Structure formats: structure tokens, C-alpha cells
C-alpha positions as CSV (number, residue, x, y, z in Angstrom):
1,M,0.0,0.0,0.0
2,N,3.0,2.3,0.6
3,L,4.1,1.7,-2.9
4,A,0.6,2.3,-4.3
5,M,0.5,5.6,-2.3
6,R,3.9,6.7,-3.7
7,L,2.6,6.0,-7.2
8,A,-0.5,8.1,-6.5
9,L,1.6,11.0,-5.4
10,R,3.3,11.2,-8.9
11,A,0.2,12.9,-10.2
12,K,0.0,15.5,-7.4
13,G,-1.6,18.6,-8.8
14,R,-2.9,17.1,-12.0
15,T,-6.0,15.1,-11.1
16,F,-8.3,17.7,-9.7
17,P,-11.2,17.4,-9.0
18,N,-10.5,13.7,-8.9
19,P,-8.5,12.0,-6.1
20,L,-4.9,10.8,-6.1
21,V,-5.0,7.0,-6.6
22,G,-2.4,4.4,-7.1
23,A,-2.6,0.6,-7.6
24,I,-0.4,-2.5,-8.0
25,V,-1.2,-6.1,-9.0
26,V,0.6,-8.9,-7.1
27,K,0.8,-12.6,-8.0
28,S,2.8,-15.3,-6.3
29,G,4.6,-12.7,-4.2
30,R,5.7,-10.7,-7.2
31,I,4.5,-7.3,-8.5
32,I,3.3,-7.9,-12.1
33,S,2.0,-4.4,-12.8
34,R,1.6,-0.9,-11.3
35,G,-0.3,2.2,-12.2
36,Y,-1.8,5.5,-11.0
37,H,-4.5,8.0,-12.1
38,K,-2.4,10.5,-14.1
39,K,-4.9,13.2,-14.9
40,V,-8.7,13.9,-14.8
41,G,-10.3,12.2,-17.8
42,L,-7.6,9.6,-18.2
43,P,-8.0,5.9,-17.0
44,H,-8.2,5.3,-13.3
45,A,-5.3,3.6,-11.5
46,E,-7.0,0.1,-11.4
47,V,-7.6,0.2,-15.2
48,V,-4.0,1.2,-15.9
49,C,-2.8,-1.6,-13.7
50,L,-5.1,-4.3,-15.0
51,T,-4.5,-3.4,-18.6
52,L,-0.8,-3.8,-18.1
53,A,-1.3,-7.1,-16.3
54,A,-3.6,-8.5,-19.0
55,E,-4.3,-12.3,-18.5
56,R,-1.8,-12.4,-15.7
57,A,-4.4,-10.7,-13.5
58,N,-6.3,-14.0,-13.3
59,G,-6.1,-15.1,-9.6
60,A,-3.9,-12.2,-8.6
61,T,-4.4,-9.6,-5.8
62,L,-5.0,-5.9,-6.5
63,Y,-3.8,-3.3,-4.0
64,V,-5.5,0.1,-4.5
65,T,-5.4,3.2,-2.3
66,L,-9.0,4.1,-2.8
67,E,-12.2,2.0,-3.1
68,P,-12.8,1.2,-6.8
69,C,-15.6,3.2,-8.4
70,S,-18.8,1.4,-9.2
71,C,-20.5,4.1,-11.3
72,F,-19.9,5.5,-14.8
73,G,-18.5,9.0,-14.7
74,R,-15.9,10.4,-17.1
75,T,-14.7,6.8,-17.4
76,P,-16.4,3.4,-17.0
77,A,-16.8,1.7,-13.6
78,C,-13.5,0.2,-12.3
79,T,-15.5,-2.6,-10.6
80,D,-16.5,-4.0,-14.0
81,M,-12.9,-4.4,-15.2
82,I,-11.8,-5.9,-11.9
83,I,-14.5,-8.5,-12.1
84,S,-13.8,-9.3,-15.8
85,S,-10.1,-9.6,-15.1
86,R,-10.8,-12.4,-12.6
87,I,-8.8,-10.8,-9.7
88,K,-9.3,-13.0,-6.7
89,E,-8.6,-10.4,-3.9
90,V,-8.7,-6.6,-3.6
91,I,-6.9,-4.8,-0.7
92,V,-8.4,-1.3,-0.4
93,G,-6.6,1.5,1.5
94,M,-9.7,3.6,2.3
95,L,-13.4,3.9,1.4
96,D,-14.4,6.3,-1.3
97,P,-16.0,9.4,0.5
98,N,-18.2,10.0,-2.6
99,P,-21.8,9.2,-1.6
100,R,-22.4,7.8,-5.1
101,N,-19.9,5.0,-4.4
102,N,-19.1,4.9,-0.6
103,G,-19.1,1.1,0.1
104,K,-20.9,0.2,-3.1
105,G,-17.8,-0.7,-5.0
106,I,-16.7,-3.1,-2.2
107,E,-20.2,-4.6,-2.0
108,I,-20.3,-5.3,-5.8
109,L,-16.9,-7.0,-5.7
110,R,-17.9,-9.2,-2.8
111,E,-21.1,-10.1,-4.6
112,H,-19.0,-11.5,-7.4
113,G,-17.0,-13.7,-5.1
114,I,-13.9,-11.4,-4.8
115,K,-12.4,-11.2,-1.3
116,V,-12.0,-7.6,-0.2
117,E,-10.1,-6.1,2.8
118,V,-10.4,-2.4,3.7
119,G,-8.4,-0.1,5.9
120,F,-4.7,0.2,5.3
121,L,-2.6,3.4,5.8
122,E,-5.9,5.3,6.1
123,E,-4.6,8.4,7.9
124,K,-1.8,8.9,5.3
125,L,-4.2,8.3,2.4
126,R,-6.7,10.8,3.8
127,A,-3.9,13.3,4.2
128,I,-3.0,13.2,0.5
129,N,-6.6,13.5,-0.5
130,Q,-7.9,16.1,1.8
131,P,-8.9,18.5,-1.1
132,F,-10.9,15.7,-2.7
133,I,-12.6,14.7,0.5
134,K,-13.8,18.2,1.3
135,Y,-14.8,18.9,-2.3
136,I,-16.9,15.8,-2.6
137,T,-18.5,15.9,0.8
138,K,-18.9,19.7,1.5
139,K,-19.3,20.9,-2.1
140,L,-16.6,23.5,-1.4
141,P,-13.0,23.9,-2.6
142,Y,-10.2,23.1,-0.2
143,V,-8.5,26.4,0.9
144,T,-4.7,26.6,1.7
145,V,-3.4,30.0,2.8
146,K,0.3,30.7,2.0
147,V,2.0,33.6,3.6
148,G,5.5,35.0,3.5
149,Q,5.9,37.2,6.7
150,S,8.4,38.7,9.1
151,L,8.9,37.3,12.6
152,D,6.4,39.9,13.9
153,G,3.7,38.9,11.4
154,K,4.1,41.6,8.8
155,I,3.9,41.1,5.0
156,A,4.7,44.7,4.1
157,S,6.1,47.8,5.8
158,R,4.0,50.9,6.7
159,S,4.8,52.3,3.3
160,G,3.4,49.2,1.6
161,D,6.8,47.9,0.5
162,S,6.9,44.1,0.5
163,H,10.0,43.4,-1.7
164,W,11.2,41.1,-0.3
165,V,10.1,39.9,3.1
166,T,11.4,36.3,2.4
167,S,14.6,35.0,0.7
168,D,15.0,34.0,-2.9
169,K,15.1,30.3,-2.0
170,A,11.9,30.5,0.0
171,R,10.1,32.4,-2.8
172,E,11.3,29.8,-5.3
173,Y,10.1,27.0,-3.1
174,A,6.7,28.7,-2.7
175,H,6.5,29.3,-6.4
176,H,6.8,25.6,-7.1
177,L,4.1,24.8,-4.6
178,R,1.6,26.4,-7.0
179,N,1.9,23.2,-9.1
180,E,-0.1,21.4,-6.4
181,F,-3.2,23.5,-6.9
182,D,-5.8,24.1,-9.6
183,A,-6.5,27.7,-8.7
184,I,-4.8,30.6,-7.0
185,M,-6.6,33.5,-5.2
186,V,-5.6,37.0,-4.1
187,G,-7.3,40.2,-3.1
188,V,-7.3,43.2,-5.4
189,N,-5.1,45.1,-3.0
190,T,-2.3,42.5,-3.6
191,V,-2.7,43.0,-7.4
192,I,-2.5,46.8,-7.0
193,R,0.4,46.8,-4.7
194,D,2.6,44.0,-6.2
195,N,1.2,43.5,-9.7
196,P,1.9,39.8,-9.7
197,K,1.6,37.4,-12.7
198,L,0.4,34.6,-10.5
199,D,1.8,32.0,-12.9
200,A,3.0,28.5,-12.0
201,P,6.1,26.6,-13.3
202,K,3.9,23.9,-14.8
203,G,0.4,24.2,-16.3
204,A,-2.1,27.0,-16.1
205,L,-3.7,27.9,-12.8
206,T,-7.1,29.5,-12.7
207,K,-6.4,33.0,-11.2
208,I,-9.1,34.3,-9.0
209,I,-9.1,38.0,-8.0
210,V,-11.4,39.1,-5.2
211,D,-12.4,42.6,-6.2
212,S,-15.7,43.8,-4.7
213,H,-15.8,47.1,-6.7
214,L,-13.7,46.3,-9.8
215,S,-10.8,48.5,-8.9
216,I,-8.2,46.4,-10.7
217,S,-6.3,48.1,-13.5
218,L,-6.8,47.0,-17.0
219,E,-3.0,46.9,-17.3
220,A,-2.5,44.4,-14.5
221,L,-0.1,41.6,-15.4
222,V,-2.4,39.0,-14.1
223,L,-4.9,39.7,-16.8
224,N,-2.4,38.8,-19.6
225,T,-2.7,35.0,-19.3
226,A,-6.0,33.1,-19.0
227,P,-7.9,31.7,-17.3
228,V,-8.7,34.7,-14.9
229,V,-11.8,35.0,-12.8
230,I,-12.7,38.3,-11.1
231,A,-15.1,37.8,-8.2
232,T,-17.2,40.9,-7.7
233,L,-20.5,42.2,-6.5
234,S,-23.4,41.5,-8.9
235,T,-24.8,44.3,-11.0
236,S,-27.7,44.4,-8.6
237,S,-25.3,45.5,-5.9
238,A,-22.8,47.5,-8.0
239,Q,-23.3,49.9,-10.9
240,E,-22.5,48.8,-14.5
241,T,-19.4,50.8,-15.4
242,P,-17.2,51.1,-18.5
243,N,-14.4,49.4,-16.5
244,R,-16.6,46.4,-15.9
245,R,-17.3,46.0,-19.6
246,L,-13.6,46.3,-20.5
247,L,-12.5,43.9,-17.8
248,S,-15.0,41.3,-19.1
249,Q,-13.0,41.2,-22.3
250,K,-9.9,40.1,-20.4
251,A,-11.4,38.0,-17.6
252,R,-14.5,36.2,-16.6
253,I,-16.6,38.3,-14.2
254,L,-18.1,36.1,-11.5
255,E,-20.9,38.0,-9.8
256,V,-21.5,37.0,-6.2
257,K,-23.7,37.9,-3.3
258,E,-22.9,40.8,-1.0
259,K,-22.0,40.6,2.7
260,E,-21.4,43.8,4.6
261,G,-20.7,45.8,1.5
262,L,-18.1,43.3,0.2
263,V,-18.3,40.1,-1.8
264,N,-19.5,37.0,0.1
265,L,-16.5,34.7,0.2
266,R,-18.6,31.6,0.9
267,D,-20.7,32.3,-2.1
268,I,-17.5,32.7,-4.2
269,L,-16.3,29.2,-3.1
270,K,-19.7,27.6,-3.7
271,K,-19.8,28.9,-7.2
272,L,-16.2,27.9,-8.0
273,A,-16.9,24.4,-6.7
274,R,-19.8,24.0,-9.0
275,E,-17.4,24.8,-11.9
276,G,-15.0,22.0,-10.7
277,V,-12.5,24.2,-8.8
278,S,-11.5,22.0,-5.9
279,N,-8.1,23.1,-4.5
280,I,-7.3,26.8,-4.0
281,L,-4.0,28.4,-2.9
282,V,-4.6,31.9,-1.3
283,E,-1.6,34.2,-1.4
284,G,-2.9,37.4,0.1
285,G,-3.4,39.9,1.2
286,G,-4.0,40.3,4.9
287,N,-7.6,41.5,4.5
288,L,-8.6,38.5,2.3
289,I,-6.8,36.0,4.5
290,G,-8.3,37.5,7.7
291,S,-11.8,37.4,6.2
292,L,-11.4,33.8,5.1
293,F,-10.5,32.9,8.7
294,D,-13.4,35.0,10.0
295,E,-15.7,32.9,7.8
296,D,-14.1,29.6,8.9
297,L,-13.1,28.9,5.3
298,V,-9.4,28.1,5.7
299,D,-8.4,24.4,5.8
300,R,-4.6,24.5,5.8
301,I,-1.8,27.0,6.3
302,L,1.7,27.4,4.9
303,F,3.5,30.3,6.7
304,F,7.1,31.2,5.6
305,I,8.5,33.1,8.6
306,S,11.6,35.3,7.9
307,P,14.0,36.3,10.7
308,K,13.2,40.0,10.2
309,I,11.3,42.4,12.4
310,I,9.5,45.2,10.5
311,G,7.3,46.7,13.2
312,G,4.8,49.5,13.0
313,E,1.1,49.5,13.8
314,K,0.3,50.7,10.3
315,A,2.4,47.9,8.7
316,I,0.4,45.3,6.9
317,S,-0.2,42.1,8.9
318,S,-0.5,38.6,7.3
319,V,-3.9,37.9,8.9
320,M,-6.2,40.9,9.4
321,G,-10.0,40.9,9.2
322,K,-12.1,41.0,12.4
323,G,-10.1,38.3,14.2
324,R,-11.1,36.3,17.3
325,R,-12.6,38.2,20.2
326,F,-10.9,35.9,22.8
327,V,-7.6,34.1,22.8
328,D,-9.3,30.7,23.7
329,Q,-11.3,31.1,20.4
330,A,-8.1,31.1,18.3
331,Y,-7.6,28.4,15.6
332,K,-5.3,25.7,16.8
333,L,-3.3,23.9,14.1
334,K,-3.5,20.1,13.8
335,D,-0.6,18.0,12.6
336,M,1.8,20.9,12.5
337,K,5.1,20.5,10.7
338,L,8.2,22.7,10.6
339,K,10.8,22.9,7.8
340,R,13.9,25.0,7.4
341,I,14.3,26.7,4.0
342,D,17.4,28.9,3.7
343,S,17.0,31.4,6.5
344,E,13.2,30.9,6.7
345,L,11.1,28.6,8.8
346,L,8.1,27.0,7.0
347,V,5.2,26.3,9.3
348,E,2.6,23.9,7.9
349,G,-0.6,22.8,9.6
350,Y,-4.2,21.9,9.2
351,V,-7.1,24.1,10.4
352,H,-9.7,21.5,9.5
353,W,-9.3,17.7,8.9
354,Y,-11.8,15.8,6.8
355,N,-12.5,12.1,7.3
């Protein structure tokens, strides 16, 4: 199962909104084939594995990290191929959280005389598929907040200067992390202040700009490469302006509900999930990140902490918003990990854990 999990991780960042899945076929103590789900729309791990094994699958054991699907989606049901291949036993890492399948795949296999065992490396397998689990059970994208801050929690000085709080190596590491997501989100103030491209080393991220009043410049670099989504107030809450019409030629305008004069963040996430966006990296700024925490919408954090002290009550903090009224109401990270990158300390942890 460890091997199957390592195979699954080869596709990290490329299967959304599908899960990461790996599989191997074993016969007479030898691995005869291995496979993983490489990309959404391509064959599932079990199909890859059984196709490679061909007639050798007869009487063999299939190890798979996630319960085989029993329904026809983008591809045929994996249970059908397992049955026709005459596999004698299936070892499943974890149940499929998808209500359409949850337990049904195992039941079908057993009905056809195939021995099935479930529950191996479950915690590790759930960890690598947290975005899928949330997306499929909560109908919301998984939200990871990434911050580069000083030791005293600042992302920019009182003048707005943020170049550069963290080191070159830390920024390069953070840039490559974007490959693990299908979308990146920032607030309009980050675009105005830093004018980022929000690109990724591999592939094209969906770039989401939260801009309640469409104050983004038409010359912003982020608008030069599609796909770009600007989440703003609906025309019922905001006036139609020439800027709105011009921006709609460079990006898709996503109109959302209002909350206290700004865009409703939960409504944004719900609408993005309906479009298949399942794993979002939020890179700032402090107001957006703070508001996501206020709305209990953050699932995981990645904080790069630089050994610098900027100071100043007017300097921009990494997490703003309303905040918690009492200290005992503060979010407490689960499964926190620390990693040294050049002179920075990377703090990773879960705010929410999905089973």
C-alpha cells in the first residue's frame, strides 16, 4: 500500500477534482503491474494496472489506495474491469467518500466472489486526498493559505513595501508549490500593490481576483494569461461601469452575493466548486486571508517566517479581518510540521481535517 501511495503522489496537482489513486497487482509474491491515475479524464489507477497485467491478473491480488468506483463517470466503472479480469482479492486503503460510491464498490466485488479487505494506511491516504474529500463531501474547494511574513507577522512595511520579506530560495520553493493546486486566489489590493503574474512553473492555474468594486487596473499583469476570474458584486449591488465591460474582455466576471458591502466569500467558493475548482491556494493579502479565517473557510496554512522584524502599527499584517474576540477562540493547528528553507522557517498545519 505504501508503494501504491507513492505511485498516486506522482500525479499530485494534476487530477483535480479527482483524487490521487495508485494501484499494484501482485501474484505469487511478485509485482506484475503498477499504475496510477495520471490526470482527470484519463484511465483510473486500477484500469491502468489491469490493462498492463492483462491475462496475468487472473487469480492475482489488487492493491488500491481508494475504493474502486462502481458508477460510470468520465470513465467506465472500475469494478466492471476488476470482475472481468478475474482478480481473486482486492486490498483497499480507504473507502471512497463520494456518496455515489461509498461502500458500493466493495459490495459489488464481494457479490461476485472477490475477497475484499479495507483499511490500510488510512490516515496517510486521507492526508494526501484532503482536497478531494472536502470537495466531494462539502461541495466547497479546499483552501490553503500561503504567507511570507516577518517574525512579527508583517507582510509589508507601513509604506506598503513588500520586496522582499522572504529570501530567494523561500520564494522559489513557494512558487513551485503552486503546481499542487488548480487555482490561486488573491485580493485586489495585492494586485494593485505587487502587480503579480500569479503564474505556475507547470500548467495554467485559474487565477481568482477578489475585487468587490472592480478597482483592478486593465493593465494588471495577471490579466495577460487566461484563465482569470474576477469575483465581484453582482450588478444588482454595483453599478454597471465602462471598466466592468472592458474587464469582461480580459477575464470572466463572477458575480456573487454581498456581505457587509463586500463580496460574500462563501458564495464565491460555492460557485467555484460548481465549476470544478477543488483546491485553491490563497496568497494574500492580509484582509482577504483574515476574512477567510473570519468565515471559517481556511483548511490548511503554509507560513514562511523570515527572521526579520518590520514593526509599526500601520504595517500590513498577514492575517487581518475582524479576528477572534478571545484568545481561547483562536484556531489551533493540527498535525503541525516545521521545515527550514534557507533562513526561513516554513510552518505547515491543518485548520480543518476531513474524514
